[in-house]
Biopython code that builds the backbone (N, CA, C, O; Angstrom):
import numpy as np
from Bio.PDB.StructureBuilder import StructureBuilder

atoms = [
    (1, "MET", "N", (203.227, 32.269, 14.577)),
    (1, "MET", "CA", (203.944, 31.514, 14.116)),
    (1, "MET", "C", (205.400, 31.416, 14.467)),
    (1, "MET", "O", (205.953, 32.401, 14.955)),
    (2, "SER", "N", (206.052, 30.325, 14.260)),
    (2, "SER", "CA", (207.386, 30.341, 14.903)),
    (2, "SER", "C", (208.812, 30.916, 14.095)),
    (2, "SER", "O", (209.068, 30.747, 12.903)),
    (3, "THR", "N", (209.575, 31.576, 15.017)),
    (3, "THR", "CA", (210.538, 32.130, 14.281)),
    (3, "THR", "C", (211.779, 31.541, 15.062)),
    (3, "THR", "O", (211.642, 30.904, 16.107)),
    (4, "LEU", "N", (212.966, 31.797, 14.492)),
    (4, "LEU", "CA", (214.021, 31.552, 14.846)),
    (4, "LEU", "C", (214.383, 31.976, 16.372)),
    (4, "LEU", "O", (215.156, 31.296, 17.047)),
    (5, "ALA", "N", (213.860, 32.967, 16.780)),
    (5, "ALA", "CA", (214.052, 33.612, 18.122)),
    (5, "ALA", "C", (213.210, 32.721, 19.202)),
    (5, "ALA", "O", (213.553, 32.782, 20.382)),
    (6, "ASN", "N", (212.182, 31.946, 18.838)),
    (6, "ASN", "CA", (211.803, 31.034, 20.116)),
    (6, "ASN", "C", (211.737, 29.741, 19.448)),
    (6, "ASN", "O", (210.766, 29.008, 19.635)),
    (7, "THR", "N", (212.680, 29.413, 18.697)),
    (7, "THR", "CA", (213.212, 28.063, 18.448)),
    (7, "THR", "C", (214.296, 27.370, 19.212)),
    (7, "THR", "O", (215.428, 27.855, 19.224)),
    (8, "PHE", "N", (214.007, 26.224, 19.872)),
    (8, "PHE", "CA", (215.227, 25.833, 20.470)),
    (8, "PHE", "C", (215.178, 24.389, 19.908)),
    (8, "PHE", "O", (214.179, 23.921, 19.361)),
    (9, "PHE", "N", (216.452, 23.664, 20.110)),
    (9, "PHE", "CA", (216.967, 22.409, 19.533)),
    (9, "PHE", "C", (217.204, 21.482, 20.720)),
    (9, "PHE", "O", (217.375, 22.004, 21.821)),
    (10, "GLY", "N", (217.229, 20.236, 20.605)),
    (10, "GLY", "CA", (217.707, 19.354, 21.813)),
    (10, "GLY", "C", (217.045, 18.033, 21.278)),
    (10, "GLY", "O", (216.271, 17.963, 20.323)),
    (11, "ARG", "N", (217.371, 17.269, 21.859)),
    (11, "ARG", "CA", (217.137, 15.779, 21.617)),
    (11, "ARG", "C", (216.999, 15.189, 23.263)),
    (11, "ARG", "O", (217.809, 15.240, 24.188)),
    (12, "LYS", "N", (215.659, 14.637, 23.188)),
    (12, "LYS", "CA", (215.809, 13.899, 24.253)),
    (12, "LYS", "C", (214.540, 12.710, 24.286)),
    (12, "LYS", "O", (213.427, 12.961, 23.825)),
    (13, "GLU", "N", (214.885, 11.438, 24.880)),
    (13, "GLU", "CA", (213.929, 10.388, 24.746)),
    (13, "GLU", "C", (213.255, 10.480, 25.885)),
    (13, "GLU", "O", (213.748, 10.697, 26.992)),
    (14, "TYR", "N", (211.669, 10.251, 25.526)),
    (14, "TYR", "CA", (210.542, 10.027, 26.400)),
    (14, "TYR", "C", (209.635, 8.957, 26.407)),
    (14, "TYR", "O", (209.109, 8.680, 25.329)),
    (15, "ARG", "N", (209.361, 8.338, 27.341)),
    (15, "ARG", "CA", (208.204, 7.362, 27.144)),
    (15, "ARG", "C", (206.838, 8.049, 27.310)),
    (15, "ARG", "O", (206.766, 8.937, 28.160)),
    (16, "ILE", "N", (205.751, 7.738, 26.593)),
    (16, "ILE", "CA", (204.471, 8.157, 27.039)),
    (16, "ILE", "C", (203.911, 7.429, 27.968)),
    (16, "ILE", "O", (203.741, 6.220, 27.808)),
    (17, "ASP", "N", (203.641, 7.912, 28.790)),
    (17, "ASP", "CA", (202.641, 7.148, 30.055)),
    (17, "ASP", "C", (201.389, 6.587, 29.814)),
    (17, "ASP", "O", (200.788, 6.957, 28.806)),
    (18, "PRO", "N", (200.860, 5.716, 30.593)),
    (18, "PRO", "CA", (199.650, 5.045, 30.157)),
    (18, "PRO", "C", (198.520, 5.720, 30.076)),
    (18, "PRO", "O", (197.517, 5.129, 29.677)),
    (19, "LYS", "N", (198.447, 7.374, 30.511)),
    (19, "LYS", "CA", (197.323, 8.136, 30.165)),
    (19, "LYS", "C", (197.698, 8.640, 28.885)),
    (19, "LYS", "O", (196.899, 9.490, 28.492)),
    (20, "GLY", "N", (198.631, 8.412, 28.106)),
    (20, "GLY", "CA", (199.083, 9.329, 26.811)),
    (20, "GLY", "C", (200.006, 10.646, 26.926)),
    (20, "GLY", "O", (200.387, 11.392, 26.024)),
    (21, "ARG", "N", (200.228, 10.698, 28.203)),
    (21, "ARG", "CA", (201.063, 12.306, 28.466)),
    (21, "ARG", "C", (202.668, 12.017, 28.088)),
    (21, "ARG", "O", (203.121, 10.891, 28.293)),
    (22, "ILE", "N", (203.494, 13.051, 27.542)),
    (22, "ILE", "CA", (204.737, 13.091, 27.663)),
    (22, "ILE", "C", (205.306, 13.976, 28.656)),
    (22, "ILE", "O", (205.033, 15.169, 28.527)),
    (23, "PRO", "N", (206.223, 13.537, 29.858)),
    (23, "PRO", "CA", (206.602, 14.094, 30.612)),
    (23, "PRO", "C", (207.728, 15.148, 30.400)),
    (23, "PRO", "O", (208.868, 14.725, 30.596)),
    (24, "LEU", "N", (207.631, 16.103, 30.130)),
    (24, "LEU", "CA", (208.853, 17.241, 29.518)),
    (24, "LEU", "C", (209.183, 17.708, 30.481)),
    (24, "LEU", "O", (208.366, 17.878, 31.385)),
    (25, "SER", "N", (210.488, 18.071, 30.610)),
    (25, "SER", "CA", (211.514, 18.829, 31.512)),
    (25, "SER", "C", (210.944, 20.412, 31.590)),
    (25, "SER", "O", (210.272, 21.046, 30.777)),
    (26, "ALA", "N", (211.434, 20.749, 32.767)),
    (26, "ALA", "CA", (210.903, 22.155, 33.069)),
    (26, "ALA", "C", (211.663, 23.398, 32.124)),
    (26, "ALA", "O", (211.219, 24.539, 31.993)),
    (27, "ASP", "N", (212.898, 22.869, 31.522)),
    (27, "ASP", "CA", (213.438, 23.553, 30.789)),
    (27, "ASP", "C", (212.508, 24.272, 29.347)),
    (27, "ASP", "O", (212.406, 25.407, 28.880)),
    (28, "TYR", "N", (211.873, 22.739, 28.953)),
    (28, "TYR", "CA", (210.801, 23.251, 27.725)),
    (28, "TYR", "C", (210.101, 24.331, 28.102)),
    (28, "TYR", "O", (210.058, 25.435, 27.558)),
    (29, "TYR", "N", (209.380, 23.826, 29.374)),
    (29, "TYR", "CA", (208.286, 25.085, 29.943)),
    (29, "TYR", "C", (208.724, 26.309, 29.944)),
    (29, "TYR", "O", (207.916, 27.183, 29.628)),
    (30, "SER", "N", (210.048, 26.678, 30.280)),
    (30, "SER", "CA", (210.657, 27.943, 30.262)),
    (30, "SER", "C", (210.940, 28.494, 29.372)),
    (30, "SER", "O", (210.905, 29.723, 29.315)),
    (31, "LYS", "N", (211.342, 27.653, 28.314)),
    (31, "LYS", "CA", (211.647, 28.267, 26.575)),
    (31, "LYS", "C", (210.575, 28.919, 26.285)),
    (31, "LYS", "O", (210.622, 30.066, 25.842)),
    (32, "LEU", "N", (209.178, 28.104, 26.551)),
    (32, "LEU", "CA", (207.910, 28.434, 25.954)),
    (32, "LEU", "C", (207.401, 29.384, 26.717)),
    (32, "LEU", "O", (206.290, 29.695, 26.287)),
    (33, "ASN", "N", (207.746, 30.067, 27.778)),
    (33, "ASN", "CA", (207.490, 31.076, 28.873)),
    (33, "ASN", "C", (205.774, 30.254, 29.385)),
    (33, "ASN", "O", (204.697, 30.840, 29.490)),
    (34, "LEU", "N", (205.975, 29.205, 29.548)),
    (34, "LEU", "CA", (204.790, 28.227, 30.080)),
    (34, "LEU", "C", (204.873, 28.220, 31.584)),
    (34, "LEU", "O", (205.993, 28.508, 32.006)),
    (35, "SER", "N", (204.128, 28.010, 32.326)),
    (35, "SER", "CA", (204.019, 27.665, 33.769)),
    (35, "SER", "C", (203.942, 26.174, 33.552)),
    (35, "SER", "O", (203.526, 25.817, 32.450)),
    (36, "GLU", "N", (204.257, 25.297, 34.380)),
    (36, "GLU", "CA", (204.263, 23.747, 34.431)),
    (36, "GLU", "C", (202.819, 23.470, 34.691)),
    (36, "GLU", "O", (202.284, 22.617, 33.983)),
    (37, "LYS", "N", (202.145, 24.046, 35.567)),
    (37, "LYS", "CA", (200.854, 23.620, 35.950)),
    (37, "LYS", "C", (199.621, 24.078, 35.389)),
    (37, "LYS", "O", (198.586, 23.414, 35.453)),
    (38, "ASN", "N", (199.703, 25.163, 34.857)),
    (38, "ASN", "CA", (198.541, 25.838, 34.540)),
    (38, "ASN", "C", (198.522, 26.198, 32.966)),
    (38, "ASN", "O", (197.410, 26.571, 32.592)),
    (39, "ASP", "N", (199.339, 26.171, 32.143)),
    (39, "ASP", "CA", (199.608, 26.152, 30.667)),
    (39, "ASP", "C", (199.235, 24.837, 29.826)),
    (39, "ASP", "O", (199.697, 23.782, 30.262)),
    (40, "THR", "N", (198.546, 24.795, 28.811)),
    (40, "THR", "CA", (198.653, 23.669, 28.037)),
    (40, "THR", "C", (199.661, 23.794, 26.817)),
    (40, "THR", "O", (199.862, 24.917, 26.355)),
    (41, "ILE", "N", (200.366, 22.581, 26.223)),
    (41, "ILE", "CA", (200.964, 22.717, 25.089)),
    (41, "ILE", "C", (200.586, 21.732, 24.152)),
    (41, "ILE", "O", (200.017, 20.719, 24.557)),
    (42, "ILE", "N", (200.851, 21.913, 22.827)),
    (42, "ILE", "CA", (200.256, 21.091, 21.736)),
    (42, "ILE", "C", (201.601, 20.342, 21.092)),
    (42, "ILE", "O", (202.563, 20.981, 20.668)),
    (43, "VAL", "N", (201.516, 18.917, 21.087)),
    (43, "VAL", "CA", (202.857, 18.607, 20.735)),
    (43, "VAL", "C", (202.351, 17.574, 19.225)),
    (43, "VAL", "O", (201.482, 16.703, 19.183)),
    (44, "THR", "N", (203.217, 18.050, 18.156)),
    (44, "THR", "CA", (202.758, 17.506, 16.806)),
    (44, "THR", "C", (203.839, 17.011, 16.061)),
    (44, "THR", "O", (204.944, 17.511, 16.272)),
    (45, "CYS", "N", (203.696, 15.926, 15.046)),
    (45, "CYS", "CA", (204.738, 15.707, 14.268)),
    (45, "CYS", "C", (205.111, 16.580, 13.268)),
    (45, "CYS", "O", (204.409, 17.566, 13.042)),
    (46, "SER", "N", (206.009, 16.384, 12.702)),
    (46, "SER", "CA", (206.926, 17.408, 11.640)),
    (46, "SER", "C", (205.615, 17.392, 10.331)),
    (46, "SER", "O", (205.063, 16.326, 10.062)),
    (47, "PRO", "N", (205.305, 18.453, 9.738)),
    (47, "PRO", "CA", (204.459, 18.464, 8.707)),
    (47, "PRO", "C", (205.288, 17.869, 7.457)),
    (47, "PRO", "O", (204.700, 17.821, 6.376)),
    (48, "TYR", "N", (206.497, 17.455, 7.535)),
    (48, "TYR", "CA", (207.051, 16.944, 6.263)),
    (48, "TYR", "C", (207.443, 15.565, 6.732)),
    (48, "TYR", "O", (207.887, 15.270, 7.842)),
    (49, "ARG", "N", (207.170, 14.639, 5.544)),
    (49, "ARG", "CA", (206.989, 13.333, 5.797)),
    (49, "ARG", "C", (208.370, 12.545, 5.906)),
    (49, "ARG", "O", (208.551, 11.412, 6.351)),
    (50, "ASN", "N", (209.351, 13.497, 5.352)),
    (50, "ASN", "CA", (210.495, 12.664, 5.549)),
    (50, "ASN", "C", (211.880, 13.360, 6.772)),
    (50, "ASN", "O", (213.091, 13.197, 6.918)),
    (51, "GLU", "N", (210.913, 14.070, 7.350)),
    (51, "GLU", "CA", (211.416, 14.649, 8.699)),
    (51, "GLU", "C", (210.820, 13.974, 9.792)),
    (51, "GLU", "O", (209.629, 13.663, 9.779)),
    (52, "ARG", "N", (211.623, 13.715, 10.791)),
    (52, "ARG", "CA", (211.219, 13.034, 12.098)),
    (52, "ARG", "C", (211.407, 13.920, 13.146)),
    (52, "ARG", "O", (212.469, 13.747, 13.745)),
    (53, "TYR", "N", (210.681, 14.841, 13.563)),
    (53, "TYR", "CA", (210.820, 15.503, 14.860)),
    (53, "TYR", "C", (209.556, 16.181, 15.244)),
    (53, "TYR", "O", (208.787, 16.641, 14.400)),
    (54, "LEU", "N", (209.365, 16.234, 16.407)),
    (54, "LEU", "CA", (208.326, 16.751, 17.190)),
    (54, "LEU", "C", (208.100, 18.394, 17.298)),
    (54, "LEU", "O", (209.134, 18.892, 17.742)),
    (55, "GLU", "N", (207.069, 19.410, 17.031)),
    (55, "GLU", "CA", (206.942, 20.371, 17.322)),
    (55, "GLU", "C", (206.248, 20.651, 18.406)),
    (55, "GLU", "O", (205.291, 19.913, 18.643)),
    (56, "ILE", "N", (206.522, 21.709, 19.286)),
    (56, "ILE", "CA", (205.909, 22.064, 20.603)),
    (56, "ILE", "C", (205.427, 23.417, 20.581)),
    (56, "ILE", "O", (206.289, 24.295, 20.540)),
    (57, "PHE", "N", (203.853, 23.861, 20.607)),
    (57, "PHE", "CA", (203.434, 24.897, 20.544)),
    (57, "PHE", "C", (202.612, 25.210, 21.899)),
    (57, "PHE", "O", (201.978, 24.308, 22.445)),
    (58, "SER", "N", (202.645, 26.531, 22.424)),
    (58, "SER", "CA", (201.954, 27.365, 23.369)),
    (58, "SER", "C", (200.324, 27.281, 22.583)),
    (58, "SER", "O", (200.332, 26.950, 21.397)),
    (59, "GLU", "N", (199.072, 27.553, 23.190)),
    (59, "GLU", "CA", (197.965, 27.484, 22.885)),
    (59, "GLU", "C", (198.044, 28.829, 21.822)),
    (59, "GLU", "O", (197.674, 28.598, 20.670)),
    (60, "ASP", "N", (198.332, 29.701, 22.021)),
    (60, "ASP", "CA", (198.592, 30.889, 21.371)),
    (60, "ASP", "C", (199.333, 30.686, 20.056)),
    (60, "ASP", "O", (198.974, 31.363, 19.092)),
    (61, "GLN", "N", (200.354, 29.799, 19.924)),
    (61, "GLN", "CA", (201.301, 29.746, 18.977)),
    (61, "GLN", "C", (200.466, 28.709, 17.952)),
    (61, "GLN", "O", (200.453, 28.807, 16.725)),
    (62, "TRP", "N", (199.818, 27.755, 18.700)),
    (62, "TRP", "CA", (198.766, 26.948, 17.786)),
    (62, "TRP", "C", (197.770, 27.524, 16.828)),
    (62, "TRP", "O", (197.487, 27.252, 15.662)),
    (63, "GLU", "N", (197.273, 28.520, 17.798)),
    (63, "GLU", "CA", (196.155, 29.269, 17.230)),
    (63, "GLU", "C", (196.697, 29.813, 15.944)),
    (63, "GLU", "O", (196.092, 29.828, 14.872)),
    (64, "ALA", "N", (197.949, 30.273, 16.181)),
    (64, "ALA", "CA", (198.272, 31.343, 14.933)),
    (64, "ALA", "C", (198.777, 30.301, 13.915)),
    (64, "ALA", "O", (198.962, 30.754, 12.785)),
    (65, "GLN", "N", (199.038, 28.981, 14.101)),
    (65, "GLN", "CA", (199.397, 28.258, 12.835)),
    (65, "GLN", "C", (198.256, 27.469, 12.305)),
    (65, "GLN", "O", (198.278, 27.041, 11.151)),
    (66, "GLN", "N", (197.228, 27.255, 13.137)),
    (66, "GLN", "CA", (195.863, 26.978, 12.483)),
    (66, "GLN", "C", (195.160, 28.090, 11.645)),
    (66, "GLN", "O", (194.387, 27.850, 10.717)),
    (67, "ASN", "N", (195.512, 29.321, 12.071)),
    (67, "ASN", "CA", (194.799, 30.438, 11.180)),
    (67, "ASN", "C", (195.674, 30.346, 9.946)),
    (67, "ASN", "O", (195.087, 30.531, 8.880)),
    (68, "ILE", "N", (197.224, 30.045, 9.890)),
    (68, "ILE", "CA", (197.923, 30.036, 8.535)),
    (68, "ILE", "C", (197.419, 28.898, 7.595)),
    (68, "ILE", "O", (197.648, 29.003, 6.390)),
    (69, "ILE", "N", (196.710, 27.760, 8.104)),
    (69, "ILE", "CA", (196.326, 26.612, 7.429)),
    (69, "ILE", "C", (194.862, 26.721, 7.101)),
    (69, "ILE", "O", (194.403, 25.985, 6.227)),
    (70, "ASP", "N", (194.108, 27.565, 7.720)),
    (70, "ASP", "CA", (193.061, 28.090, 7.547)),
    (70, "ASP", "C", (192.934, 28.869, 6.084)),
    (70, "ASP", "O", (192.005, 28.715, 5.292)),
    (71, "LYS", "N", (194.052, 29.719, 5.911)),
    (71, "LYS", "CA", (194.106, 30.631, 4.817)),
    (71, "LYS", "C", (194.630, 30.072, 3.943)),
    (71, "LYS", "O", (194.627, 30.658, 2.860)),
    (72, "MET", "N", (195.266, 28.784, 4.020)),
    (72, "MET", "CA", (195.726, 27.980, 2.569)),
    (72, "MET", "C", (194.466, 27.588, 1.426)),
    (72, "MET", "O", (193.367, 27.124, 1.729)),
    (73, "LYS", "N", (194.882, 27.864, 0.239)),
    (73, "LYS", "CA", (193.752, 27.427, -0.890)),
    (73, "LYS", "C", (193.743, 25.620, -0.656)),
    (73, "LYS", "O", (194.527, 24.685, -0.492)),
    (74, "GLU", "N", (192.379, 25.888, -0.766)),
    (74, "GLU", "CA", (192.167, 24.149, -0.887)),
    (74, "GLU", "C", (192.998, 23.362, -1.615)),
    (74, "GLU", "O", (193.415, 23.751, -2.706)),
    (75, "GLY", "N", (193.317, 22.234, -1.130)),
    (75, "GLY", "CA", (193.931, 21.536, -2.538)),
    (75, "GLY", "C", (194.810, 20.478, -1.401)),
    (75, "GLY", "O", (194.684, 20.445, -0.177)),
    (76, "PRO", "N", (195.726, 19.650, -2.282)),
    (76, "PRO", "CA", (196.800, 18.635, -1.598)),
    (76, "PRO", "C", (197.535, 19.128, -0.389)),
    (76, "PRO", "O", (197.613, 18.516, 0.676)),
    (77, "VAL", "N", (198.089, 20.349, -0.670)),
    (77, "VAL", "CA", (199.046, 20.791, 0.545)),
    (77, "VAL", "C", (198.148, 21.254, 1.825)),
    (77, "VAL", "O", (198.609, 21.187, 2.965)),
    (78, "LYS", "N", (196.875, 21.715, 1.564)),
    (78, "LYS", "CA", (196.095, 22.333, 2.781)),
    (78, "LYS", "C", (195.888, 20.831, 3.476)),
    (78, "LYS", "O", (196.250, 20.542, 4.617)),
    (79, "GLN", "N", (195.230, 19.951, 2.540)),
    (79, "GLN", "CA", (194.888, 18.717, 3.310)),
    (79, "GLN", "C", (195.907, 17.752, 3.930)),
    (79, "GLN", "O", (195.563, 17.022, 4.860)),
    (80, "TYR", "N", (197.211, 17.732, 3.414)),
    (80, "TYR", "CA", (198.174, 17.343, 4.028)),
    (80, "TYR", "C", (198.503, 17.720, 5.549)),
    (80, "TYR", "O", (199.058, 16.897, 6.277)),
    (81, "PHE", "N", (198.181, 18.864, 5.956)),
    (81, "PHE", "CA", (198.209, 19.391, 7.183)),
    (81, "PHE", "C", (196.941, 19.254, 7.962)),
    (81, "PHE", "O", (197.048, 19.736, 9.090)),
    (82, "LEU", "N", (195.912, 18.800, 7.725)),
    (82, "LEU", "CA", (194.849, 18.608, 8.169)),
    (82, "LEU", "C", (194.509, 16.959, 8.764)),
    (82, "LEU", "O", (193.408, 16.690, 9.244)),
]
sb = StructureBuilder()
sb.init_structure("model")
sb.init_model(0)
sb.init_chain("A")
sb.init_seg("    ")
for serial, (resi, resn, name, xyz) in enumerate(atoms, 1):
    if name == "N":
        sb.init_residue(resn, " ", resi, " ")
    sb.init_atom(name, np.array(xyz, "f"), 0.0, 1.0, " ", f" {name:<3s}", serial, name[0])
structure = sb.get_structure()
């Protein structure tokens, strides 16, 4: 789960390459404690419809997010995240 301790803010403009990849700077990898060559990140859109930002997760952080969603009661809120 995200906390302010592992949250960082910034603005960068990137173009998605022909293979659908986003080239992130090494700064992002170091802030997430990832190696550029060996680790996977998950990039998602904000879950809030009126907010326009991306969220970046390590695989462990993403698994924690999925566990939170899995524990939600069935209904429109949970469906929004799926």
